[in-house]
N, C-alpha and C positions, 0 to 999 in steps of 0.2 A: 504493500500500500504506500509506503514511503518513497519507493523508487530508489535508484542507486544513490543519489545524493543524500537522502535521508538515512539510508542504511549505512552509508559511509560515516555519517556523523555519529550514529549509535556505536558502530564498531570502534571509532576513534575514542569515544568516551569510555567504553569498556576497557580498551587497551591502556588508556591513561590511568584509569582506576587500578587496573591490574598491576601496573608498575609500582604503584604506591603500596601494594599489599605484599610484596616480596622483599626479601632482604637484599642488601647491595651485592652480596656474593652469589645470589641466584640470578639466572639469566632468562629474559623474556624474549621470545621471537614471535613474529607474525608468521603463522604456519600456512595460512591460506586466507582468502577473504572471509572475515568473520571467525577465524580460528587463530588461537594463540598456543604456543608451547612454552612451558617453563622448565628449565633445568634447575632442579633444587640441589643445593649443596648440603644434602642430608641423606640419611638412609631411607629405604623404600617405605617402611612403615610410617615414619614421621612425614615423609613427602606426601604419602597418600592422604593422611589426616589433614595436612596443610592444604592440599589441592581441593579436597572436599569443602573445607572451611572457606577458602577463597571463592569457590564456585557459588556457595551460598551468599557470600557478601556481594558478588558481582550480579547475581540474579536479582531482578527487580525492575523498577521503572526508569525509563530514560526519555528524553525528549529531543526532537529534531525540528529545525525550521526549514520548510520546503516551500518555495514561492511565497514567502511571507506568512505562511500558516504554521503554527506550532503543533506538532503531532506528538502524541504520547505513545510509547511502545514499551512492552514488557519483554525482558530478556530472560530466558531460562538457560542457564549455563550447564553444560555437560563436561565431565572430565574422564580422561583415560590416564592411568598411571602405569608406566612401563619402566622396568629396570633393565639397563643394558646387560647383555650376557657377555661374559669374558670371551674375547676372540671374535666377537660379532663386528662386522663392518658397519659403518654409518648407514650405508645403503640398506643393509639387512635390518637394522634397527628401524629405519623409516618405514620400510615395508611392513614390519611387525606392528608398528604404531598405527599405521593406516588400516590394518586388518582388525584391530581391537575394537570392541564395542564400547562406545562412550556411555557413561552412566550419568543420567540427568539428575541433578541435585535440586531438590525443591525445598 
């Protein structure tokens, strides 16, 4: 409903908020349009808990202005937590991440 310009505004707001929710030694990437990846500098169990908390904090209401009209949108954030496997190439890790089922956090 918002079109690409409105969706871009929402994605930008989510990304900006995400960066404020991670530690300086964690790394945030734009994975694809509307998708972000975070590399946590912590163990899998702690990273998983943190990812789910962040998803809850990011889920919610956002607004975008398109052609002078303010639109409200609700974002539901889903997470996938994947631990690298020793000896796995970056390409293999990316394929494995893409094949994982994201878990929506509400």
